C-alpha positions in Angstrom: 77.3 70.1 -4.9 77.2 68.7 -1.4 74.1 66.9 0.0 72.5 69.2 2.6 71.6 67.7 6.0 69.4 68.9 8.8 70.1 67.5 12.3 67.1 67.0 14.6 68.2 66.2 18.1 67.3 67.7 21.5 70.8 67.1 22.9 72.6 70.2 21.7 76.1 68.9 22.4 75.4 65.8 20.3 73.9 67.9 17.5 77.0 70.2 17.5 79.3 67.2 17.6 77.6 65.7 14.6 77.8 69.0 12.7 81.5 69.2 13.4 82.0 65.5 12.3 80.0 66.0 9.1 81.9 69.2 8.2 84.8 66.9 7.4 82.8 64.8 4.9 83.5 65.6 1.3 80.0 65.1 0.0 77.8 66.4 2.9 77.1 69.6 4.8 74.9 70.5 7.7 72.7 73.5 7.0 71.0 73.7 10.4 70.1 71.9 13.6 66.7 71.6 15.3 65.8 70.4 18.8 62.5 68.7 17.8 60.2 68.0 14.9 58.2 71.2 15.3 61.2 73.3 14.8 62.0 71.3 11.7 58.5 71.9 10.3 59.0 75.6 10.7 62.2 75.4 8.7 60.4 73.5 5.9 58.2 76.5 5.3 61.0 77.9 3.1 62.3 76.1 0.0 65.9 77.0 0.5 65.9 75.4 4.0 64.6 72.0 2.8 67.5 69.6 3.1 68.3 66.4 1.1 68.7 64.4 4.3 67.3 64.6 7.8 69.3 63.0 10.6 66.6 62.3 13.1 66.7 61.4 16.8 63.8 59.4 18.2 63.4 60.5 21.8 62.6 64.2 21.8 60.2 66.5 23.6 57.4 68.4 21.8 57.5 66.2 18.6 59.5 63.0 18.6 61.2 61.1 15.8 58.3 58.8 15.1 55.9 61.8 14.6 58.5 63.7 12.6 59.2 60.8 10.3 55.5 60.4 9.6 55.1 64.1 8.8 58.1 64.0 6.4 56.8 60.9 4.7 53.4 62.6 4.1 54.6 66.1 3.2 58.2 65.7 1.8 58.6 62.1 0.6 61.7 63.0 -1.4 63.6 64.0 1.7 65.7 61.0 3.0 65.4 60.2 6.7 68.2 58.6 8.6 67.2 57.7 12.2 70.1 58.2 14.5 69.3 56.9 18.0 70.5 55.1 21.1 67.5 52.9 20.9 68.3 49.5 19.3 65.2 47.5 20.2 63.3 45.8 17.4 60.1 47.8 18.1 61.8 51.2 17.7 63.6 50.2 14.5 60.4 48.6 13.0 58.3 51.6 13.9 60.7 54.1 12.4 60.8 52.1 9.2 57.1 51.9 9.1 56.8 55.7 9.7 59.0 56.4 6.7 62.7 56.2 7.8 65.0 55.2 5.0 67.8 54.2 7.3 68.8 53.6 10.9 72.0 54.1 12.8 73.0 54.0 16.4 74.7 57.0 18.0 77.8 55.0 18.9 78.5 54.6 15.1 82.1 55.5 14.2 82.3 58.7 12.0 83.8 56.7 9.1 80.8 54.4 9.2 78.5 57.3 9.4 79.9 58.8 6.2 79.7 55.4 4.5 76.1 55.1 5.6 75.2 58.5 4.3 76.8 57.7 0.9 74.8 54.5 0.6 71.7 56.3 1.7 72.1 58.8 -1.2 73.2 56.2 -3.7 70.5 53.6 -3.0 67.7 55.5 -1.3 68.1 53.5 1.9 70.6 52.2 4.4 70.2 49.7 7.2 72.8 47.7 9.2 73.6 44.0 8.7 70.3 42.8 10.1 68.7 43.7 6.7 70.2 41.6 3.9 70.5 42.6 0.3 67.8 40.2 -0.6 65.2 42.2 1.3 65.9 45.2 -0.9 66.4 43.2 -4.1 62.6 42.5 -3.8 61.7 46.2 -3.9 61.8 46.5 -7.7 60.3 43.1 -8.2 56.8 44.1 -6.8 56.2 40.4 -6.0 57.4 38.4 -3.1 56.6 35.2 -5.0 59.4 36.2 -7.5 61.8 35.8 -4.6 60.6 32.8 -2.6 57.4 30.8 -2.0 55.7 31.9 1.2 52.8 29.9 2.6 49.5 31.6 3.6 50.3 31.1 7.3 53.8 32.5 6.9 52.2 35.5 5.1 49.8 35.9 7.9 52.7 35.9 10.4 54.4 38.6 8.4 51.3 40.9 8.8 51.9 40.8 12.5 55.7 41.0 12.6 55.6 44.8 11.8 53.5 45.4 14.9 54.6 45.8 18.5 53.0 42.5 19.5 55.1 39.8 21.2 55.4 36.4 19.7 53.1 35.1 22.4 50.5 37.7 21.4 50.9 36.9 17.7 50.4 33.2 18.5 47.1 34.1 20.2 46.0 36.1 17.1 46.9 33.1 14.9 45.3 30.6 17.2 48.4 28.5 17.5 51.3 27.9 20.0 54.2 30.3 20.4 56.5 27.4 19.3 54.6 27.3 16.0 55.0 31.1 15.5 58.7 30.7 16.2 58.7 28.0 13.5 57.2 30.5 11.0 59.9 33.0 12.0 62.7 30.6 11.6 61.5 29.2 8.3 61.1 32.8 6.9 64.5 33.8 8.1 65.9 30.8 6.3 64.0 31.4 3.1 64.8 35.1 3.0 68.3 34.8 4.3 67.5 37.2 7.2 68.6 37.1 10.8 66.0 38.9 12.9 62.5 40.1 13.3 63.6 43.5 12.1 64.8 42.0 8.8 61.4 40.3 8.4 59.6 43.5 9.2 61.6 45.4 6.6 60.8 42.7 4.0 57.1 42.8 4.9 56.9 46.6 4.8 58.7 46.9 1.5 56.4 44.3 0.0 53.2 45.8 1.3 52.5 43.0 3.8 51.1 44.8 6.7 
């Protein structure tokens, strides 16, 4: 049986193009398209129209991807959410993850990579690009960040802020230290956790309940 997909994107041409691309994937099929989150919620009123996966755009009128992801997380936690957006800034990625997205792809992703990402999403329950290392997700089943690395109290405090939209300067003010010190916490944690960016640190923090 193929994995059913709902596409939520206000750009009709993009939605139709995605449907056409996915129709060539062996293990997936698009069952319908919606232009915003509210249309999706209407579809979810019927059991036979609840998909396995929602491909979700972020910037949409009426009800955007952030709101839609939150609604899905609260009402249908078993539905896998793959954000598919043009927005590649840290804040958008972190906010989508925080709101319940299980994966994140850019719209310029090659169809072959899209299929691979969907397969990994179904197999593992999540899929993120290279900025999130395997070690981040290896910790999910451990239920203890101490089982992975030793994190100091100040580094742990920094992690509570890294999932917010605050700049490093604003985080430094909250922690009563200099921006250079905050950057030191970031660099040390990236080294310890084998991560490369703030997004990777945010994923680690969220998956370990540090927020």
